[in-house]
TORKOL-759306 format. One record per residue: x, y, z of N, C-alpha, C, O in turn; residue number from 1. Coordinates in steps of 0.1 Angstrom, whole numbers, plus 5000, padded with zeros to 4 digits. Layout:
REM TORKOL-759306
<site <X Y Z> <X Y Z> <X Y Z> <X Y Z> NUM>
...
REM end
This chain:
REM TORKOL-759306
<site <7944 2144 3456> <7954 2134 3454> <7964 2139 3446> <7960 2146 3437> 1>
<site <7978 2137 3447> <7989 2140 3439> <7989 2131 3428> <7987 2119 3431> 2>
<site <7993 2134 3415> <7995 2126 3405> <8010 2120 3407> <8019 2127 3411> 3>
<site <8012 2108 3405> <8026 2103 3406> <8030 2103 3392> <8024 2100 3382> 4>
<site <8044 2107 3392> <8050 2109 3379> <8058 2096 3376> <8067 2093 3384> 5>
<site <8055 2089 3364> <8061 2075 3360> <8070 2078 3347> <8066 2084 3337> 6>
<site <8081 2074 3349> <8089 2073 3337> <8092 2060 3332> <8095 2052 3340> 7>
<site <8091 2055 3320> <8096 2044 3314> <8106 2045 3304> <8104 2053 3295> 8>
<site <8115 2038 3304> <8125 2037 3295> <8126 2025 3288> <8127 2015 3295> 9>
<site <8125 2024 3275> <8119 2013 3268> <8126 2016 3253> <8122 2025 3246> 10>
<site <8135 2007 3250> <8141 2005 3235> <8132 2000 3224> <8135 2002 3212> 11>
<site <8122 1994 3228> <8114 1986 3217> <8103 1994 3215> <8096 1997 3225> 12>
<site <8099 1998 3201> <8088 2009 3197> <8075 2002 3199> <8065 2008 3199> 13>
<site <8075 1988 3200> <8060 1982 3201> <8057 1981 3215> <8045 1981 3218> 14>
<site <8067 1980 3224> <8064 1981 3239> <8060 1996 3243> <8051 1998 3251> 15>
<site <8068 2007 3237> <8064 2020 3241> <8048 2022 3235> <8040 2029 3241> 16>
<site <8046 2017 3225> <8031 2019 3219> <8023 2014 3230> <8015 2021 3236> 17>
<site <8024 2001 3233> <8014 1994 3242> <8016 2002 3255> <8006 2005 3261> 18>
<site <8028 2007 3261> <8026 2014 3274> <8018 2027 3271> <8009 2030 3279> 19>
<site <8021 2034 3260> <8012 2046 3258> <7996 2044 3259> <7989 2052 3264> 20>
<site <7992 2031 3253> <7978 2028 3252> <7973 2024 3267> <7963 2029 3271> 21>
<site <7980 2017 3273> <7978 2013 3285> <7975 2025 3296> <7966 2025 3305> 22>
<site <7983 2035 3295> <7980 2047 3303> <7973 2059 3298> <7973 2070 3303> 23>
<site <7967 2056 3286> <7959 2067 3278> <7946 2067 3287> <7940 2057 3291> 24>
<site <7944 2081 3290> <7931 2085 3297> <7931 2083 3313> <7921 2084 3319> 25>
<site <7943 2079 3318> <7944 2079 3333> <7948 2091 3339> <7958 2097 3335> 26>
<site <7939 2096 3349> <7941 2109 3353> <7949 2107 3367> <7953 2117 3373> 27>
<site <7953 2096 3372> <7959 2094 3386> <7977 2094 3384> <7985 2095 3393> 28>
<site <7980 2094 3371> <7995 2095 3368> <7999 2104 3356> <7991 2107 3347> 29>
<site <8010 2109 3358> <8017 2114 3344> <8027 2106 3341> <8035 2103 3349> 30>
<site <8028 2103 3328> <8037 2093 3321> <8046 2099 3311> <8042 2107 3302> 31>
<site <8060 2096 3314> <8068 2100 3303> <8075 2086 3298> <8082 2079 3305> 32>
<site <8074 2085 3285> <8081 2072 3279> <8093 2077 3270> <8092 2086 3262> 33>
<site <8104 2071 3273> <8117 2076 3266> <8121 2064 3257> <8120 2053 3261> 34>
<site <8126 2069 3246> <8132 2057 3235> <8147 2059 3236> <8154 2052 3229> 35>
<site <8151 2068 3244> <8167 2070 3245> <8171 2072 3259> <8161 2076 3266> 36>
<site <8181 2071 3266> <8184 2074 3279> <8185 2089 3279> <8179 2096 3287> 37>
<site <8194 2094 3269> <8197 2109 3271> <8184 2118 3273> <8184 2127 3281> 38>
<site <8172 2114 3263> <8159 2122 3266> <8155 2121 3280> <8152 2131 3287> 39>
<site <8155 2109 3287> <8149 2105 3299> <8158 2111 3310> <8152 2115 3320> 40>
<site <8171 2112 3308> <8181 2119 3318> <8177 2133 3318> <8175 2139 3329> 41>
<site <8177 2140 3306> <8174 2154 3305> <8160 2158 3311> <8158 2169 3316> 42>
<site <8150 2150 3309> <8137 2151 3315> <8137 2151 3330> <8128 2157 3337> 43>
<site <8146 2143 3336> <8148 2139 3351> <8152 2153 3357> <8147 2158 3367> 44>
<site <8161 2160 3349> <8168 2171 3355> <8158 2182 3357> <8160 2190 3366> 45>
<site <8146 2182 3351> <8136 2193 3352> <8123 2188 3361> <8116 2195 3367> 46>
<site <8122 2176 3359> <8108 2168 3366> <8114 2158 3373> <8122 2151 3368> 47>
<site <8110 2158 3386> <8111 2145 3396> <8101 2135 3393> <8089 2138 3392> 48>
<site <8107 2122 3390> <8099 2111 3388> <8097 2103 3401> <8106 2102 3409> 49>
<site <8085 2098 3403> <8082 2091 3415> <8085 2076 3413> <8088 2069 3423> 50>
<site <8085 2070 3400> <8086 2057 3399> <8093 2056 3384> <8089 2063 3375> 51>
<site <8103 2049 3383> <8110 2048 3371> <8111 2033 3366> <8117 2024 3373> 52>
<site <8105 2030 3354> <8108 2017 3350> <8118 2017 3339> <8118 2025 3329> 53>
<site <8129 2008 3341> <8141 2007 3330> <8142 1994 3324> <8143 1984 3332> 54>
<site <8141 1993 3312> <8145 1981 3306> <8160 1978 3308> <8169 1985 3304> 55>
<site <8163 1967 3316> <8176 1963 3318> <8186 1960 3308> <8198 1961 3310> 56>
<site <8181 1956 3295> <8188 1955 3285> <8187 1964 3274> <8187 1961 3262> 57>
<site <8187 1975 3278> <8184 1987 3271> <8197 1988 3259> <8208 1985 3261> 58>
<site <8192 1993 3246> <8202 1991 3236> <8216 2000 3238> <8215 2009 3246> 59>
<site <8225 1998 3232> <8237 2008 3231> <8244 2005 3243> <8241 1997 3251> 60>
<site <8255 2015 3244> <8265 2013 3256> <8259 2022 3268> <8267 2026 3277> 61>
<site <8247 2025 3267> <8241 2032 3279> <8228 2020 3284> <8216 2022 3283> 62>
<site <8233 2009 3288> <8223 2001 3292> <8216 2004 3305> <8218 2015 3310> 63>
<site <8208 1996 3310> <8197 1997 3322> <8206 2002 3333> <8203 2012 3340> 64>
<site <8216 1995 3336> <8223 1997 3348> <8229 2011 3348> <8229 2018 3358> 65>
<site <8233 2017 3334> <8239 2029 3334> <8229 2040 3336> <8231 2051 3342> 66>
<site <8216 2036 3331> <8205 2046 3331> <8202 2049 3346> <8200 2060 3350> 67>
<site <8203 2038 3355> <8198 2036 3369> <8209 2045 3375> <8205 2056 3380> 68>
<site <8220 2042 3374> <8233 2050 3380> <8231 2065 3378> <8231 2073 3388> 69>
<site <8229 2068 3366> <8228 2084 3361> <8214 2090 3369> <8216 2099 3377> 70>
<site <8204 2085 3367> <8191 2090 3376> <8195 2089 3390> <8193 2099 3396> 71>
<site <8200 2080 3396> <8202 2082 3412> <8212 2093 3415> <8211 2097 3426> 72>
<site <8219 2098 3407> <8225 2110 3408> <8218 2123 3407> <8222 2133 3413> 73>
<site <8205 2124 3400> <8196 2135 3398> <8186 2133 3408> <8183 2142 3416> 74>
<site <8179 2122 3407> <8166 2121 3416> <8168 2119 3431> <8179 2117 3437> 75>
<site <8156 2120 3437> <8157 2118 3452> <8157 2103 3458> <8154 2093 3450> 76>
<site <8161 2101 3469> <8163 2089 3474> <8148 2081 3474> <8148 2069 3476> 77>
<site <8136 2089 3474> <8124 2084 3474> <8119 2076 3463> <8110 2068 3463> 78>
<site <8126 2080 3451> <8124 2075 3439> <8124 2060 3439> <8132 2055 3446> 79>
<site <8114 2052 3432> <8114 2036 3432> <8118 2035 3419> <8112 2040 3410> 80>
<site <8128 2026 3418> <8134 2021 3404> <8129 2006 3402> <8131 1997 3410> 81>
<site <8123 2005 3390> <8120 1990 3387> <8126 1986 3374> <8124 1993 3364> 82>
<site <8134 1975 3374> <8139 1970 3363> <8129 1962 3355> <8120 1956 3362> 83>
<site <8130 1961 3341> <8122 1953 3334> <8130 1945 3325> <8140 1951 3321> 84>
<site <8128 1933 3322> <8134 1924 3312> <8125 1915 3307> <8115 1913 3313> 85>
<site <8129 1909 3295> <8120 1898 3288> <8127 1885 3292> <8122 1874 3289> 86>
<site <8138 1885 3299> <8144 1872 3301> <8152 1875 3315> <8161 1884 3317> 87>
<site <8149 1865 3323> <8156 1864 3336> <8164 1851 3336> <8159 1841 3334> 88>
<site <8177 1853 3337> <8185 1838 3339> <8190 1838 3354> <8190 1848 3361> 89>
<site <8194 1826 3358> <8198 1824 3370> <8208 1834 3375> <8218 1837 3369> 90>
<site <8206 1839 3387> <8215 1849 3392> <8212 1863 3388> <8218 1872 3394> 91>
<site <8204 1866 3378> <8202 1879 3374> <8192 1887 3384> <8194 1899 3386> 92>
<site <8182 1881 3391> <8175 1889 3399> <8183 1894 3410> <8181 1906 3414> 93>
<site <8193 1885 3416> <8200 1891 3427> <8209 1903 3423> <8212 1913 3430> 94>
<site <8215 1901 3409> <8224 1913 3405> <8216 1925 3404> <8219 1936 3410> 95>
<site <8204 1923 3397> <8197 1935 3394> <8193 1942 3409> <8194 1954 3411> 96>
<site <8189 1934 3417> <8185 1941 3430> <8195 1945 3436> <8193 1955 3442> 97>
<site <8208 1938 3436> <8220 1941 3444> <8225 1957 3437> <8232 1965 3443> 98>
<site <8221 1958 3426> <8227 1971 3418> <8219 1984 3422> <8224 1995 3419> 99>
<site <8208 1983 3428> <8201 1994 3433> <8187 1994 3429> <8179 2002 3435> 100>
<site <8183 1985 3420> <8168 1985 3418> <8159 1981 3429> <8162 1972 3438> 101>
<site <8148 1986 3429> <8139 1981 3442> <8131 1969 3439> <8125 1962 3448> 102>
<site <8130 1966 3425> <8124 1953 3422> <8126 1953 3407> <8129 1962 3400> 103>
<site <8123 1941 3403> <8124 1936 3390> <8112 1928 3384> <8108 1918 3390> 104>
<site <8108 1932 3373> <8094 1924 3366> <8098 1920 3353> <8104 1927 3346> 105>
<site <8093 1909 3350> <8096 1904 3337> <8084 1907 3328> <8073 1906 3332> 106>
<site <8089 1911 3315> <8080 1915 3304> <8073 1903 3297> <8080 1893 3295> 107>
<site <8061 1904 3293> <8054 1916 3291> <8047 1921 3306> <8040 1915 3314> 108>
<site <8050 1936 3307> <8045 1941 3318> <8030 1942 3318> <8024 1946 3308> 109>
<site <8024 1939 3329> <8010 1942 3330> <8006 1953 3339> <8002 1951 3350> 110>
<site <8006 1963 3335> <8004 1977 3344> <7990 1975 3353> <7989 1979 3364> 111>
<site <7979 1969 3347> <7969 1968 3355> <7970 1961 3368> <7961 1962 3377> 112>
<site <7981 1952 3369> <7984 1945 3382> <7992 1951 3391> <7995 1944 3401> 113>
<site <7997 1966 3389> <8003 1972 3399> <7998 1973 3412> <8005 1972 3422> 114>
<site <7984 1975 3413> <7978 1976 3426> <7980 1962 3433> <7983 1962 3445> 115>
<site <7980 1951 3426> <7981 1938 3432> <7996 1937 3437> <7998 1931 3448> 116>
<site <8006 1941 3430> <8019 1942 3433> <8022 1950 3447> <8028 1945 3456> 117>
<site <8016 1962 3446> <8015 1969 3458> <8009 1962 3470> <8015 1960 3481> 118>
<site <7996 1958 3468> <7989 1953 3480> <7997 1940 3485> <8000 1939 3497> 119>
<site <8001 1931 3476> <8007 1919 3482> <8022 1917 3482> <8028 1907 3484> 120>
<site <8027 1929 3479> <8042 1929 3480> <8050 1917 3474> <8057 1910 3480> 121>
<site <8046 1916 3461> <8052 1904 3452> <8057 1910 3440> <8054 1921 3437> 122>
<site <8065 1902 3432> <8070 1907 3419> <8063 1896 3409> <8061 1885 3413> 123>
<site <8060 1901 3398> <8056 1893 3387> <8069 1888 3379> <8077 1895 3373> 124>
<site <8068 1874 3378> <8078 1868 3371> <8073 1857 3363> <8067 1848 3368> 125>
<site <8075 1857 3349> <8071 1849 3340> <8055 1846 3341> <8050 1835 3340> 126>
<site <8048 1857 3343> <8033 1854 3344> <8029 1849 3357> <8017 1848 3359> 127>
<site <8037 1846 3367> <8033 1841 3381> <8037 1850 3391> <8046 1858 3388> 128>
<site <8033 1850 3402> <8039 1858 3413> <8046 1850 3422> <8042 1839 3425> 129>
<site <8057 1857 3426> <8064 1848 3439> <8066 1858 3449> <8068 1870 3447> 130>
<site <8063 1853 3462> <8067 1862 3473> <8082 1866 3474> <8091 1857 3475> 131>
<site <8085 1879 3473> <8098 1884 3476> <8097 1896 3486> <8087 1904 3484> 132>
<site <8106 1897 3495> <8105 1910 3502> <8110 1922 3497> <8121 1927 3500> 133>
<site <8101 1926 3489> <8105 1938 3481> <8096 1952 3485> <8085 1951 3489> 134>
<site <8103 1963 3484> <8097 1976 3486> <8083 1978 3476> <8083 1977 3464> 135>
<site <8073 1981 3483> <8062 1984 3477> <8062 1995 3466> <8070 2005 3466> 136>
<site <8054 1994 3457> <8052 2006 3446> <8047 2016 3454> <8039 2013 3462> 137>
<site <8050 2030 3453> <8042 2040 3459> <8032 2046 3447> <8033 2056 3440> 138>
<site <8021 2036 3445> <8011 2043 3433> <8001 2051 3439> <7995 2059 3432> 139>
<site <7999 2051 3452> <7988 2060 3458> <7993 2068 3468> <7985 2076 3473> 140>
REM end
C-alpha cells in the first residue's frame, strides 16, 4: 500500500498541535503541516501531495483561495483539495466549491471520520453530515 501524502495549511497553532497529535503514529499517511503558505508551496515543489487541507480564512494577504490557486499551478489534477473553516455563512459553500475545492469541512475537523466521509460521500458541517454530491477523498 502506498502512503498518501497529506498537507495541512493551518494558521492557528492550537489546531496545528491537534492535527500533529491526531496523525501521530499513523503509518498509512505522511503528514506535512504548514504555518505559512510559503513553506507549504515550497514543499509542494519537491513533494507531490495527494490531499491538501487549507484553512479558507488563512491570515495575511495569502488567503486560502490564493493558496489553492498557487498549488493548482504546481500539483497534479489528481490532488484533492479540501477547504476548512470554522464558519460557513450563506453562499460560502457554493463559492468555495466553485473556486476549485473538491469539498469543504467545518472545523473542528474530526480526522477519524475521514473514512466515513469517503464511504458515504458526505461532507461534515457543524458536527452533522449532509448529503452532497462531492468527490470522494482518496484515503486508500
